[in-house]
A tleap script that builds the chain and sets N, CA, C and O, in Angstrom:
source leaprc.protein.ff14SB
mol = sequence {
  NMET ILE ASN LEU SER GLN LYS ALA GLU GLU
  VAL LEU LYS ASP TYR PHE LYS ASP LYS GLU
  ILE THR PRO ILE ARG ILE PHE LEU GLN THR
  GLY GLY CYS SER GLY GLN SER LEU ALA MET
  ALA LEU ASP GLU GLN LYS ALA THR ASP ASP
  VAL CYS GLU ILE ASN GLY PHE THR MET VAL
  ILE ASP LYS GLU LEU HIE GLY THR THR LYS
  ASP ILE THR VAL ASP TYR VAL THR GLY SER
  MET GLY SER GLY PHE GLN LEU ALA SER GLU
  ILE PRO VAL GLY GLY GLY GLY GLY CYS CYS
  GLY SER CYS SER CYS CGLY
}
set mol.1.N position { 89.510 127.805 101.314 }
set mol.1.CA position { 90.308 127.527 100.139 }
set mol.1.C position { 90.322 126.019 99.906 }
set mol.1.O position { 90.342 125.231 100.852 }
set mol.2.N position { 90.313 125.639 98.659 }
set mol.2.CA position { 90.421 124.236 98.264 }
set mol.2.C position { 91.707 124.082 97.470 }
set mol.2.O position { 91.988 124.865 96.563 }
set mol.3.N position { 92.481 123.069 97.817 }
set mol.3.CA position { 93.751 122.808 97.145 }
set mol.3.C position { 93.703 121.435 96.486 }
set mol.3.O position { 93.195 120.476 97.067 }
set mol.4.N position { 94.237 121.349 95.268 }
set mol.4.CA position { 94.361 120.074 94.557 }
set mol.4.C position { 95.825 119.685 94.518 }
set mol.4.O position { 96.674 120.496 94.150 }
set mol.5.N position { 96.131 118.447 94.895 }
set mol.5.CA position { 97.503 117.975 94.735 }
set mol.5.C position { 97.773 117.805 93.243 }
set mol.5.O position { 96.846 117.756 92.435 }
set mol.6.N position { 99.037 117.715 92.892 }
set mol.6.CA position { 99.401 117.526 91.488 }
set mol.6.C position { 98.799 116.224 90.954 }
set mol.6.O position { 98.306 116.186 89.826 }
set mol.7.N position { 98.837 115.161 91.756 }
set mol.7.CA position { 98.298 113.867 91.316 }
set mol.7.C position { 96.782 113.945 91.123 }
set mol.7.O position { 96.259 113.413 90.145 }
set mol.8.N position { 96.073 114.602 92.046 }
set mol.8.CA position { 94.617 114.745 91.911 }
set mol.8.C position { 94.279 115.526 90.647 }
set mol.8.O position { 93.343 115.174 89.928 }
set mol.9.N position { 95.025 116.569 90.379 }
set mol.9.CA position { 94.787 117.368 89.174 }
set mol.9.C position { 95.028 116.540 87.911 }
set mol.9.O position { 94.268 116.647 86.949 }
set mol.10.N position { 96.071 115.722 87.905 }
set mol.10.CA position { 96.355 114.858 86.753 }
set mol.10.C position { 95.211 113.874 86.511 }
set mol.10.O position { 94.806 113.662 85.368 }
set mol.11.N position { 94.690 113.273 87.582 }
set mol.11.CA position { 93.603 112.307 87.453 }
set mol.11.C position { 92.338 112.991 86.926 }
set mol.11.O position { 91.640 112.434 86.078 }
set mol.12.N position { 92.041 114.193 87.421 }
set mol.12.CA position { 90.868 114.929 86.934 }
set mol.12.C position { 91.036 115.310 85.465 }
set mol.12.O position { 90.088 115.193 84.689 }
set mol.13.N position { 92.218 115.762 85.074 }
set mol.13.CA position { 92.461 116.103 83.669 }
set mol.13.C position { 92.260 114.883 82.784 }
set mol.13.O position { 91.673 114.987 81.706 }
set mol.14.N position { 92.741 113.729 83.229 }
set mol.14.CA position { 92.580 112.508 82.463 }
set mol.14.C position { 91.102 112.128 82.361 }
set mol.14.O position { 90.639 111.726 81.294 }
set mol.15.N position { 90.366 112.251 83.456 }
set mol.15.CA position { 88.939 111.919 83.463 }
set mol.15.C position { 88.159 112.796 82.483 }
set mol.15.O position { 87.304 112.300 81.748 }
set mol.16.N position { 88.453 114.096 82.472 }
set mol.16.CA position { 87.689 115.039 81.654 }
set mol.16.C position { 88.251 115.226 80.241 }
set mol.16.O position { 87.732 116.053 79.491 }
set mol.17.N position { 89.284 114.490 79.859 }
set mol.17.CA position { 89.924 114.758 78.568 }
set mol.17.C position { 88.973 114.646 77.382 }
set mol.17.O position { 89.145 115.359 76.394 }
set mol.18.N position { 87.976 113.770 77.455 }
set mol.18.CA position { 87.017 113.617 76.363 }
set mol.18.C position { 85.616 114.045 76.768 }
set mol.18.O position { 84.638 113.689 76.112 }
set mol.19.N position { 85.520 114.817 77.859 }
set mol.19.CA position { 84.216 115.226 78.385 }
set mol.19.C position { 84.205 116.721 78.658 }
set mol.19.O position { 85.249 117.361 78.790 }
set mol.20.N position { 82.997 117.256 78.738 }
set mol.20.CA position { 82.850 118.646 79.163 }
set mol.20.C position { 83.162 118.723 80.656 }
set mol.20.O position { 82.672 117.907 81.437 }
set mol.21.N position { 83.967 119.692 81.051 }
set mol.21.CA position { 84.309 119.850 82.464 }
set mol.21.C position { 83.119 120.467 83.192 }
set mol.21.O position { 82.649 121.549 82.841 }
set mol.22.N position { 82.644 119.759 84.208 }
set mol.22.CA position { 81.519 120.227 85.011 }
set mol.22.C position { 82.008 120.487 86.435 }
set mol.22.O position { 83.065 119.995 86.831 }
set mol.23.N position { 81.238 121.264 87.207 }
set mol.23.CA position { 81.655 121.545 88.589 }
set mol.23.C position { 81.774 120.260 89.419 }
set mol.23.O position { 81.039 119.292 89.222 }
set mol.24.N position { 82.717 120.293 90.341 }
set mol.24.CA position { 82.953 119.173 91.250 }
set mol.24.C position { 82.588 119.641 92.650 }
set mol.24.O position { 83.169 120.586 93.182 }
set mol.25.N position { 81.610 118.956 93.232 }
set mol.25.CA position { 81.142 119.323 94.570 }
set mol.25.C position { 81.871 118.528 95.642 }
set mol.25.O position { 82.051 117.315 95.527 }
set mol.26.N position { 82.287 119.236 96.685 }
set mol.26.CA position { 82.781 118.592 97.897 }
set mol.26.C position { 81.633 118.659 98.894 }
set mol.26.O position { 81.051 119.720 99.118 }
set mol.27.N position { 81.314 117.506 99.491 }
set mol.27.CA position { 80.173 117.446 100.401 }
set mol.27.C position { 80.491 116.515 101.559 }
set mol.27.O position { 81.479 115.782 101.533 }
set mol.28.N position { 79.644 116.554 102.567 }
set mol.28.CA position { 79.796 115.696 103.729 }
set mol.28.C position { 78.948 114.450 103.526 }
set mol.28.O position { 77.720 114.513 103.478 }
set mol.29.N position { 79.628 113.324 103.409 }
set mol.29.CA position { 78.969 112.038 103.196 }
set mol.29.C position { 78.761 111.386 104.560 }
set mol.29.O position { 79.676 111.361 105.384 }
set mol.30.N position { 77.572 110.864 104.798 }
set mol.30.CA position { 77.294 110.227 106.075 }
set mol.30.C position { 77.256 108.718 105.933 }
set mol.30.O position { 77.058 108.191 104.838 }
set mol.31.N position { 77.446 108.030 107.044 }
set mol.31.CA position { 77.347 106.579 107.061 }
set mol.31.C position { 78.681 105.893 106.952 }
set mol.31.O position { 79.727 106.541 106.905 }
set mol.32.N position { 78.642 104.577 106.913 }
set mol.32.CA position { 79.847 103.774 106.821 }
set mol.32.C position { 80.484 103.567 108.182 }
set mol.32.O position { 80.021 104.110 109.185 }
set mol.33.N position { 81.535 102.791 108.211 }
set mol.33.CA position { 82.203 102.447 109.470 }
set mol.33.C position { 82.774 103.662 110.189 }
set mol.33.O position { 82.783 103.705 111.419 }
set mol.34.N position { 83.242 104.633 109.446 }
set mol.34.CA position { 83.912 105.776 110.053 }
set mol.34.C position { 83.002 106.970 110.270 }
set mol.34.O position { 83.465 108.015 110.725 }
set mol.35.N position { 81.727 106.844 109.958 }
set mol.35.CA position { 80.811 107.968 110.131 }
set mol.35.C position { 80.913 108.942 108.982 }
set mol.35.O position { 81.050 108.535 107.828 }
set mol.36.N position { 80.848 110.233 109.287 }
set mol.36.CA position { 80.879 111.267 108.250 }
set mol.36.C position { 82.283 111.446 107.693 }
set mol.36.O position { 83.280 111.309 108.401 }
set mol.37.N position { 82.328 111.760 106.388 }
set mol.37.CA position { 83.607 112.056 105.742 }
set mol.37.C position { 83.349 112.960 104.541 }
set mol.37.O position { 82.235 113.017 104.021 }
set mol.38.N position { 84.375 113.654 104.114 }
set mol.38.CA position { 84.265 114.493 102.927 }
set mol.38.C position { 84.343 113.623 101.686 }
set mol.38.O position { 85.111 112.662 101.639 }
set mol.39.N position { 83.549 113.960 100.684 }
set mol.39.CA position { 83.517 113.217 99.426 }
set mol.39.C position { 83.348 114.204 98.277 }
set mol.39.O position { 83.121 115.394 98.497 }
set mol.40.N position { 83.461 113.699 97.047 }
set mol.40.CA position { 83.304 114.544 95.854 }
set mol.40.C position { 82.337 113.890 94.886 }
set mol.40.O position { 82.212 112.666 94.833 }
set mol.41.N position { 81.648 114.743 94.112 }
set mol.41.CA position { 80.753 114.274 93.057 }
set mol.41.C position { 80.581 115.388 92.037 }
set mol.41.O position { 80.771 116.563 92.354 }
set mol.42.N position { 80.226 115.025 90.835 }
set mol.42.CA position { 79.925 116.030 89.820 }
set mol.42.C position { 78.562 116.630 90.151 }
set mol.42.O position { 77.635 115.904 90.509 }
set mol.43.N position { 78.435 117.955 90.034 }
set mol.43.CA position { 77.199 118.627 90.431 }
set mol.43.C position { 77.170 120.007 89.797 }
set mol.43.O position { 78.093 120.404 89.087 }
set mol.44.N position { 76.101 120.723 90.066 }
set mol.44.CA position { 75.955 122.094 89.594 }
set mol.44.C position { 76.197 123.068 90.739 }
set mol.44.O position { 75.991 122.741 91.908 }
set mol.45.N position { 76.631 124.248 90.387 }
set mol.45.CA position { 76.850 125.306 91.371 }
set mol.45.C position { 75.508 125.826 91.879 }
set mol.45.O position { 74.560 125.963 91.106 }
set mol.46.N position { 75.427 126.116 93.183 }
set mol.46.CA position { 74.225 126.662 93.796 }
set mol.46.C position { 74.546 128.018 94.418 }
set mol.46.O position { 75.709 128.344 94.655 }
set mol.47.N position { 73.502 128.800 94.677 }
set mol.47.CA position { 73.672 130.130 95.257 }
set mol.47.C position { 74.288 130.072 96.650 }
set mol.47.O position { 74.883 131.049 97.104 }
set mol.48.N position { 74.150 128.941 97.330 }
set mol.48.CA position { 74.663 128.808 98.692 }
set mol.48.C position { 76.090 128.249 98.740 }
set mol.48.O position { 76.561 127.846 99.804 }
set mol.49.N position { 76.773 128.223 97.599 }
set mol.49.CA position { 78.107 127.627 97.516 }
set mol.49.C position { 79.228 128.652 97.538 }
set mol.49.O position { 79.074 129.782 97.076 }
set mol.50.N position { 80.361 128.228 98.087 }
set mol.50.CA position { 81.638 128.876 97.826 }
set mol.50.C position { 82.176 128.214 96.568 }
set mol.50.O position { 82.015 127.008 96.382 }
set mol.51.N position { 82.808 128.989 95.712 }
set mol.51.CA position { 83.316 128.476 94.441 }
set mol.51.C position { 84.806 128.758 94.360 }
set mol.51.O position { 85.258 129.864 94.657 }
set mol.52.N position { 85.559 127.755 93.959 }
set mol.52.CA position { 87.007 127.896 93.819 }
set mol.52.C position { 87.400 127.381 92.430 }
set mol.52.O position { 87.147 126.223 92.099 }
set mol.53.N position { 88.010 128.233 91.637 }
set mol.53.CA position { 88.494 127.856 90.306 }
set mol.53.C position { 89.960 127.448 90.432 }
set mol.53.O position { 90.792 128.230 90.893 }
set mol.54.N position { 90.269 126.219 90.018 }
set mol.54.CA position { 91.637 125.710 90.120 }
set mol.54.C position { 92.048 125.121 88.775 }
set mol.54.O position { 91.597 124.037 88.403 }
set mol.55.N position { 92.902 125.836 88.050 }
set mol.55.CA position { 93.460 125.341 86.786 }
set mol.55.C position { 92.412 124.734 85.851 }
set mol.55.O position { 92.617 123.655 85.295 }
set mol.56.N position { 91.297 125.430 85.685 }
set mol.56.CA position { 90.259 124.996 84.764 }
set mol.56.C position { 89.156 124.158 85.397 }
set mol.56.O position { 88.178 123.825 84.728 }
set mol.57.N position { 89.294 123.814 86.662 }
set mol.57.CA position { 88.272 123.047 87.371 }
set mol.57.C position { 87.518 123.963 88.318 }
set mol.57.O position { 88.113 124.813 88.981 }
set mol.58.N position { 86.203 123.785 88.377 }
set mol.58.CA position { 85.362 124.539 89.305 }
set mol.58.C position { 85.005 123.624 90.456 }
set mol.58.O position { 84.292 122.636 90.280 }
set mol.59.N position { 85.499 123.955 91.627 }
set mol.59.CA position { 85.201 123.199 92.837 }
set mol.59.C position { 84.160 123.988 93.617 }
set mol.59.O position { 84.322 125.189 93.836 }
set mol.60.N position { 83.082 123.314 94.041 }
set mol.60.CA position { 82.027 123.981 94.794 }
set mol.60.C position { 81.816 123.256 96.121 }
set mol.60.O position { 81.968 122.038 96.219 }
set mol.61.N position { 81.461 124.043 97.141 }
set mol.61.CA position { 81.197 123.496 98.465 }
set mol.61.C position { 80.212 124.421 99.162 }
set mol.61.O position { 80.319 125.642 99.045 }
set mol.62.N position { 79.265 123.859 99.879 }
set mol.62.CA position { 78.301 124.656 100.617 }
set mol.62.C position { 79.056 125.591 101.569 }
set mol.62.O position { 79.977 125.163 102.265 }
set mol.63.N position { 78.663 126.859 101.595 }
set mol.63.CA position { 79.354 127.858 102.413 }
set mol.63.C position { 79.401 127.469 103.886 }
set mol.63.O position { 80.419 127.668 104.549 }
set mol.64.N position { 78.306 126.915 104.401 }
set mol.64.CA position { 78.265 126.526 105.816 }
set mol.64.C position { 79.260 125.397 106.102 }
set mol.64.O position { 79.979 125.440 107.100 }
set mol.65.N position { 79.300 124.389 105.226 }
set mol.65.CA position { 80.258 123.304 105.396 }
set mol.65.C position { 81.682 123.828 105.294 }
set mol.65.O position { 82.545 123.446 106.084 }
set mol.66.N position { 81.928 124.700 104.326 }
set mol.66.CA position { 83.269 125.250 104.140 }
set mol.66.C position { 83.702 126.046 105.366 }
set mol.66.O position { 84.875 126.028 105.737 }
set mol.67.N position { 82.759 126.744 105.994 }
set mol.67.CA position { 83.068 127.471 107.221 }
set mol.67.C position { 83.445 126.530 108.353 }
set mol.67.O position { 84.223 126.896 109.234 }
set mol.68.N position { 82.902 125.325 108.334 }
set mol.68.CA position { 83.199 124.325 109.362 }
set mol.68.C position { 84.553 123.658 109.123 }
set mol.68.O position { 85.307 123.415 110.065 }
set mol.69.N position { 84.854 123.367 107.864 }
set mol.69.CA position { 86.072 122.616 107.538 }
set mol.69.C position { 87.298 123.506 107.366 }
set mol.69.O position { 88.423 123.055 107.580 }
set mol.70.N position { 87.092 124.760 106.984 }
set mol.70.CA position { 88.183 125.672 106.581 }
set mol.70.C position { 88.867 125.093 105.339 }
set mol.70.O position { 88.182 124.570 104.461 }
set mol.71.N position { 90.195 125.172 105.242 }
set mol.71.CA position { 90.895 124.723 104.033 }
set mol.71.C position { 90.745 123.214 103.827 }
set mol.71.O position { 90.762 122.435 104.780 }
set mol.72.N position { 90.597 122.824 102.554 }
set mol.72.CA position { 90.471 121.415 102.187 }
set mol.72.C position { 91.529 121.079 101.144 }
set mol.72.O position { 91.751 121.842 100.205 }
set mol.73.N position { 92.174 119.943 101.313 }
set mol.73.CA position { 93.144 119.459 100.338 }
set mol.73.C position { 92.609 118.172 99.718 }
set mol.73.O position { 92.196 117.251 100.422 }
set mol.74.N position { 92.624 118.128 98.391 }
set mol.74.CA position { 92.190 116.951 97.638 }
set mol.74.C position { 93.437 116.294 97.059 }
set mol.74.O position { 94.203 116.925 96.331 }
set mol.75.N position { 93.627 115.034 97.386 }
set mol.75.CA position { 94.771 114.274 96.889 }
set mol.75.C position { 94.243 113.005 96.213 }
set mol.75.O position { 93.081 112.639 96.391 }
set mol.76.N position { 95.082 112.356 95.457 }
set mol.76.CA position { 94.746 111.062 94.866 }
set mol.76.C position { 95.821 110.088 95.316 }
set mol.76.O position { 97.008 110.292 95.061 }
set mol.77.N position { 95.393 109.027 95.988 }
set mol.77.CA position { 96.346 108.077 96.557 }
set mol.77.C position { 96.138 106.688 95.969 }
set mol.77.O position { 95.028 106.314 95.594 }
set mol.78.N position { 97.228 105.936 95.897 }
set mol.78.CA position { 97.170 104.550 95.469 }
set mol.78.C position { 97.854 103.714 96.543 }
set mol.78.O position { 98.797 104.165 97.194 }
set mol.79.N position { 97.371 102.505 96.716 }
set mol.79.CA position { 97.961 101.627 97.716 }
set mol.79.C position { 97.391 100.241 97.619 }
set mol.79.O position { 96.664 99.921 96.679 }
set mol.80.N position { 97.716 99.420 98.586 }
set mol.80.CA position { 97.290 98.028 98.563 }
set mol.80.C position { 95.771 97.872 98.687 }
set mol.80.O position { 95.220 96.845 98.293 }
set mol.81.N position { 95.094 98.888 99.232 }
set mol.81.CA position { 93.637 98.847 99.384 }
set mol.81.C position { 92.914 99.465 98.181 }
set mol.81.O position { 91.686 99.557 98.176 }
set mol.82.N position { 93.672 99.886 97.166 }
set mol.82.CA position { 93.072 100.486 95.982 }
set mol.82.C position { 93.483 101.926 95.812 }
set mol.82.O position { 94.367 102.421 96.512 }
set mol.83.N position { 92.837 102.596 94.878 }
set mol.83.CA position { 93.153 103.982 94.553 }
set mol.83.C position { 91.912 104.841 94.731 }
set mol.83.O position { 90.784 104.358 94.641 }
set mol.84.N position { 92.141 106.122 94.986 }
set mol.84.CA position { 91.001 107.020 95.075 }
set mol.84.C position { 91.383 108.382 95.600 }
set mol.84.O position { 92.501 108.615 96.059 }
set mol.85.N position { 90.411 109.277 95.518 }
set mol.85.CA position { 90.606 110.620 96.039 }
set mol.85.C position { 90.540 110.583 97.556 }
set mol.85.O position { 89.732 109.864 98.143 }
set mol.86.N position { 91.402 111.370 98.174 }
set mol.86.CA position { 91.420 111.495 99.622 }
set mol.86.C position { 91.277 112.976 99.946 }
set mol.86.O position { 92.059 113.800 99.471 }
set mol.87.N position { 90.283 113.311 100.751 }
set mol.87.CA position { 90.023 114.698 101.114 }
set mol.87.C position { 90.330 114.900 102.585 }
set mol.87.O position { 89.887 114.128 103.435 }
set mol.88.N position { 91.090 115.940 102.876 }
set mol.88.CA position { 91.445 116.274 104.254 }
set mol.88.C position { 91.138 117.746 104.482 }
set mol.88.O position { 91.400 118.590 103.626 }
set mol.89.N position { 90.579 118.041 105.651 }
set mol.89.CA position { 90.246 119.429 105.953 }
set mol.89.C position { 91.087 119.943 107.119 }
set mol.89.O position { 91.556 119.181 107.964 }
set mol.90.N position { 91.258 121.266 107.131 }
set mol.90.CA position { 92.017 121.922 108.193 }
set mol.90.C position { 91.400 121.605 109.553 }
set mol.90.O position { 92.114 121.353 110.523 }
set mol.91.N position { 90.073 121.618 109.616 }
set mol.91.CA position { 89.347 121.231 110.814 }
set mol.91.C position { 88.633 119.926 110.463 }
set mol.91.O position { 87.650 119.948 109.722 }
set mol.92.N position { 89.113 118.782 110.983 }
set mol.92.CA position { 88.544 117.478 110.614 }
set mol.92.C position { 87.047 117.380 110.915 }
set mol.92.O position { 86.549 117.938 111.892 }
set mol.93.N position { 86.355 116.655 110.047 }
set mol.93.CA position { 84.930 116.383 110.232 }
set mol.93.C position { 84.739 114.881 110.249 }
set mol.93.O position { 85.383 114.163 109.484 }
set mol.94.N position { 83.854 114.396 111.119 }
set mol.94.CA position { 83.516 112.975 111.157 }
set mol.94.C position { 84.701 112.095 111.376 }
set mol.94.O position { 85.676 112.472 112.025 }
set mol.95.N position { 84.601 110.887 110.813 }
set mol.95.CA position { 85.696 109.918 110.909 }
set mol.95.C position { 85.863 109.368 112.306 }
set mol.95.O position { 86.535 109.970 113.144 }
set mol.96.N position { 85.248 108.220 112.560 }
set mol.96.CA position { 85.297 107.659 113.883 }
set mol.96.C position { 86.460 106.721 114.109 }
set mol.96.O position { 87.041 106.709 115.194 }
set mol.97.N position { 86.809 105.939 113.113 }
set mol.97.CA position { 87.902 105.003 113.257 }
set mol.97.C position { 87.520 103.722 114.001 }
set mol.97.O position { 88.361 102.840 114.171 }
set mol.98.N position { 86.279 103.607 114.444 }
set mol.98.CA position { 85.831 102.402 115.126 }
set mol.98.C position { 85.489 101.323 114.117 }
set mol.98.O position { 85.538 101.549 112.908 }
set mol.99.N position { 85.148 100.167 114.616 }
set mol.99.CA position { 84.828 99.054 113.724 }
set mol.99.C position { 83.361 98.682 113.865 }
set mol.99.O position { 82.872 98.465 114.973 }
set mol.100.N position { 82.661 98.609 112.736 }
set mol.100.CA position { 81.251 98.273 112.767 }
set mol.100.C position { 81.008 96.789 112.544 }
set mol.100.O position { 79.882 96.315 112.700 }
set mol.101.N position { 82.043 96.056 112.184 }
set mol.101.CA position { 81.896 94.626 111.959 }
set mol.101.C position { 81.671 94.247 110.508 }
set mol.101.O position { 82.075 93.160 110.094 }
set mol.102.N position { 81.043 95.104 109.724 }
set mol.102.CA position { 80.742 94.759 108.338 }
set mol.102.C position { 81.951 94.893 107.430 }
set mol.102.O position { 81.930 94.407 106.300 }
set mol.103.N position { 83.000 95.542 107.904 }
set mol.103.CA position { 84.181 95.726 107.058 }
set mol.103.C position { 85.271 94.727 107.393 }
set mol.103.O position { 86.392 94.854 106.901 }
set mol.104.N position { 84.968 93.736 108.219 }
set mol.104.CA position { 85.899 92.663 108.579 }
set mol.104.C position { 87.142 93.158 109.288 }
set mol.104.O position { 88.211 92.564 109.148 }
set mol.105.N position { 87.023 94.230 110.044 }
set mol.105.CA position { 88.189 94.713 110.778 }
set mol.105.C position { 88.196 94.204 112.209 }
set mol.105.O position { 89.147 94.475 112.942 }
set mol.106.N position { 87.156 93.469 112.637 }
set mol.106.CA position { 87.084 93.027 114.010 }
set mol.106.C position { 87.360 91.634 114.120 }
set mol.106.O position { 87.341 91.086 115.222 }
savepdb mol mol.pdb
quit
């Protein structure tokens, strides 16, 4: 199951207000300081996807990945480091929390 917070839904509605609503893919993004993490992008539905319709939005995710993560919650957060979508899964994937040096955390 994929869940959208009220704030995430508001941001998506605002984004698509003058556009055709297209499917939103949740996928596993690799790289960066924290390693793998869940991310979103506009995409097309594939035969290998689980599909979740949420208040007019079509969320798609590869069935194998969805089996690994179980439930996913999509939120939109704002803070001193900026704003953006935050995805959390019932069974966490990736995310190392270490410092690679390029992000000035060391």
